[in-house]
Backbone as CSV, one residue per row, in Angstrom:
resi,resn,N_x,N_y,N_z,CA_x,CA_y,CA_z,C_x,C_y,C_z
1,UNK,75.366,105.184,105.958,76.732,105.448,105.581,76.805,106.711,104.719
2,UNK,75.749,106.958,103.936,75.756,108.162,103.098,75.830,109.428,103.949
3,UNK,75.202,109.379,105.103,75.233,110.542,105.999,76.672,110.870,106.385
4,UNK,77.445,109.855,106.744,78.833,110.089,107.142,79.693,110.503,105.952
5,UNK,79.363,109.986,104.779,80.094,110.388,103.579,79.878,111.867,103.302
6,UNK,78.628,112.307,103.405,78.327,113.725,103.191,79.015,114.595,104.235
7,UNK,78.995,114.139,105.491,79.662,114.902,106.550,81.171,114.954,106.322
8,UNK,81.730,113.871,105.828,83.163,113.832,105.536,83.500,114.801,104.406
9,UNK,82.687,114.803,103.362,82.917,115.725,102.251,82.779,117.178,102.700
10,UNK,81.811,117.446,103.567,81.643,118.805,104.095,82.863,119.209,104.925
11,UNK,83.366,118.294,105.737,84.550,118.586,106.546,85.753,118.909,105.664
12,UNK,85.867,118.215,104.548,86.962,118.501,103.614,86.791,119.897,103.027
13,UNK,85.549,120.248,102.663,85.300,121.569,102.074,85.646,122.704,103.023
14,UNK,85.387,122.499,104.337,85.631,123.580,105.306,86.959,123.395,106.054
15,UNK,87.784,122.450,105.570,89.118,122.218,106.159,89.057,121.872,107.651
16,UNK,88.124,120.980,108.002,87.996,120.530,109.390,88.514,119.089,109.471
17,UNK,89.803,118.966,109.756,90.453,117.653,109.743,89.859,116.698,110.775
18,UNK,89.557,117.190,111.962,89.044,116.303,113.008,87.690,115.710,112.630
19,UNK,86.805,116.515,112.077,85.500,115.989,111.657,85.658,115.008,110.504
20,UNK,86.614,115.268,109.629,86.864,114.349,108.525,87.324,112.998,109.065
21,UNK,88.236,113.020,110.030,88.726,111.777,110.632,87.598,111.056,111.366
22,UNK,86.801,111.790,112.130,85.692,111.182,112.873,84.708,110.483,111.939
23,UNK,84.331,111.164,110.874,83.353,110.590,109.957,83.934,109.453,109.131
24,UNK,85.209,109.532,108.793,85.866,108.424,108.100,85.905,107.197,109.008
25,UNK,86.160,107.413,110.285,86.159,106.308,111.248,84.775,105.680,111.357
26,UNK,83.739,106.512,111.321,82.374,105.985,111.366,82.070,105.134,110.137
27,UNK,82.533,105.566,108.974,82.336,104.787,107.747,83.038,103.435,107.877
28,UNK,84.274,103.440,108.363,85.026,102.196,108.527,84.354,101.278,109.541
29,UNK,83.839,101.843,110.616,83.153,101.049,111.646,81.913,100.373,111.065
30,UNK,81.119,101.131,110.305,79.918,100.556,109.700,80.263,99.480,108.674
31,UNK,81.292,99.716,107.881,81.713,98.716,106.896,82.161,97.437,107.594
32,UNK,82.851,97.575,108.710,83.290,96.407,109.464,82.088,95.634,110.012
33,UNK,81.062,96.356,110.463,79.852,95.686,110.957,79.179,94.887,109.848
34,UNK,79.134,95.446,108.646,78.548,94.729,107.507,79.360,93.474,107.212
35,UNK,80.673,93.600,107.211,81.538,92.457,106.939,81.373,91.376,108.008
36,UNK,81.306,91.760,109.265,81.127,90.782,110.342,79.777,90.078,110.221
37,UNK,78.756,90.817,109.865,77.435,90.224,109.673,77.456,89.228,108.512
38,UNK,78.116,89.598,107.424,78.223,88.698,106.272,79.013,87.446,106.637
39,UNK,80.067,87.600,107.418,80.850,86.426,107.834,80.015,85.502,108.717
40,UNK,79.191,86.080,109.588,78.302,85.248,110.407,77.336,84.465,109.524
41,UNK,76.802,85.108,108.498,75.920,84.420,107.561,76.677,83.326,106.817
42,UNK,77.907,83.599,106.428,78.709,82.601,105.716,78.987,81.392,106.605
43,UNK,79.209,81.636,107.890,79.454,80.529,108.819,78.247,79.599,108.913
44,UNK,77.057,80.151,108.711,75.831,79.358,108.815,75.299,78.912,107.454
45,UNK,76.029,79.202,106.402,75.553,78.910,105.053,76.074,77.567,104.556
46,UNK,75.252,76.917,103.747,75.670,75.688,103.087,75.869,75.928,101.594
47,UNK,76.005,77.184,101.200,76.182,77.561,99.797,77.662,77.875,99.562
48,UNK,78.442,76.915,99.037,79.890,77.120,98.881,80.288,78.365,98.088
49,UNK,79.608,78.704,96.976,80.010,79.934,96.270,79.833,81.196,97.129
50,UNK,78.750,81.247,97.898,78.520,82.395,98.781,79.613,82.477,99.838
51,UNK,79.915,81.359,100.469,80.946,81.322,101.510,82.292,81.745,100.929
52,UNK,82.609,81.270,99.738,83.876,81.629,99.093,83.947,83.130,98.815
53,UNK,82.865,83.720,98.314,82.856,85.160,98.017,83.021,85.982,99.289
54,UNK,82.371,85.575,100.367,82.498,86.302,101.638,83.920,86.182,102.166
55,UNK,84.484,84.994,102.101,85.848,84.803,102.602,86.866,85.600,101.794
56,UNK,86.662,85.734,100.501,87.568,86.546,99.683,87.403,88.029,99.987
57,UNK,86.214,88.449,100.371,85.968,89.868,100.672,86.639,90.280,101.972
58,UNK,86.769,89.383,102.905,87.299,89.722,104.221,88.749,89.565,104.288
């Protein structure tokens, strides 16, 4: 994700809106994958505090 953040910051510096949008979309896509993975873990978890924290995050 840091790679896309750096690319996004570079796009802002050089006023390249399309690259900024592309890299922001990549960051959002990766964050969504992390959230989906965490939700899958929560579905299989028997730890109520963990499940509650994941459900509040999503």
